[in-house]
N, C-alpha and C positions, 0 to 999 in steps of 0.2 A: 646475145642481146644486142651487141654492137651492130651486127649485120642487120638485124630486124629493125633497129632504129634507123639505120641508113636507108633500108628499103622503104620504110614508111616515110621518111623525110623527103625522098626523091621519087615518090610514086608518080608524080606528074612528068618525070623524065624517064620514059620507059626503059631505055637501055641501062641506066644506072640502078633503077629499082629492080630490074630483072636480074642484073649481075649480083647485087646485094641479097636479093631473095633467094637466088640459087646457092649463093655462099652460105647463107643461114641454113638452108636445107642440108647442104653437104656437111656443115659443122655438127649436126645433129648426131652423126655417127660417133663423134668424139666427146660429146658433152657429158658432164658429170652430174647433171641434175634430172630431176623427175620430169620426163617429157609429157606426162599425163597433166600435170599442173603448170609447168613453167610457161608455156605459151600464154595462157590466160593470165597468169600472175604478172607476167612482164609487161603486158599491154598498158596498164595504167601508169607505169613508170615511164615508158616510152612516150605516151601522150603527155605526161607532166613535164618531162624534160623538153620536148619539141614545142610545147606552149609557152616556154620561157621567152622573155623578150630581151634579147641582147642588142646593145647599141655601141657603136663605135663611130662618133661624129666624123673622124677623119676618113674612114673608109666610106661611110654613107655619102659624104660630099662627092666622092669620086665614082661611086657605084650605088646609085639609089636602089633601094629594094633589097639589098643584101640581108639575108636572114640568119647566117651563121649556123645552118642546120647541122653540119658535120661537127662543129665545136660543141653543139648541145649534145650530140650523140657521145662524143668523147668525154664530156663531163658526166653523162649518165654512166658510162663504162667505169669511170673512176669515182663514182659517188658512194657515200655511206649507205644510201638507200638501196642500191644494187648489192652491196656487200651484205647487208642484213638479209635481203631476199635470198641470196645464194646460200647463206648459212642455214636458211630454213629449207631450201629445196634440194640441196646436195645430200643425197642418200648415202653414198658411200664414196668418199673422195679417192679411194684407191681403184675404183672401177668406173668405166664409161657406162652410159645407159645401154649402149649396144652390147657390151660384154655381159652385163646383168640380164639383158632381154634380147637374146639372139633371135634373128628372123626365123620364123617357122618355115620348114621346107615347103616348097610349093608341090601341090598335087598335080600330077599329069592328067 
């Protein structure tokens, strides 16, 4: 969820978004939640946290337009909302999705 949030936050900065998106894809092999539901379930949380309006007058006077996107993603990662969602989507905390759903052998 953290990498997905960062990829979304920095989608207008291609290299950062590409790196975060690729990282999110790679992390799917080690995830413990239901991949069928999780991507759709997480989107509203990502959008909700990125829509937050964070202000710091000291920083804004020196850097106009600062949005604190990474901070919003970190807040999402440590939020009660995400914790609640994880408790709903984690099927078996002792197994990753990939362990429970191995890739099918490709036919030649």
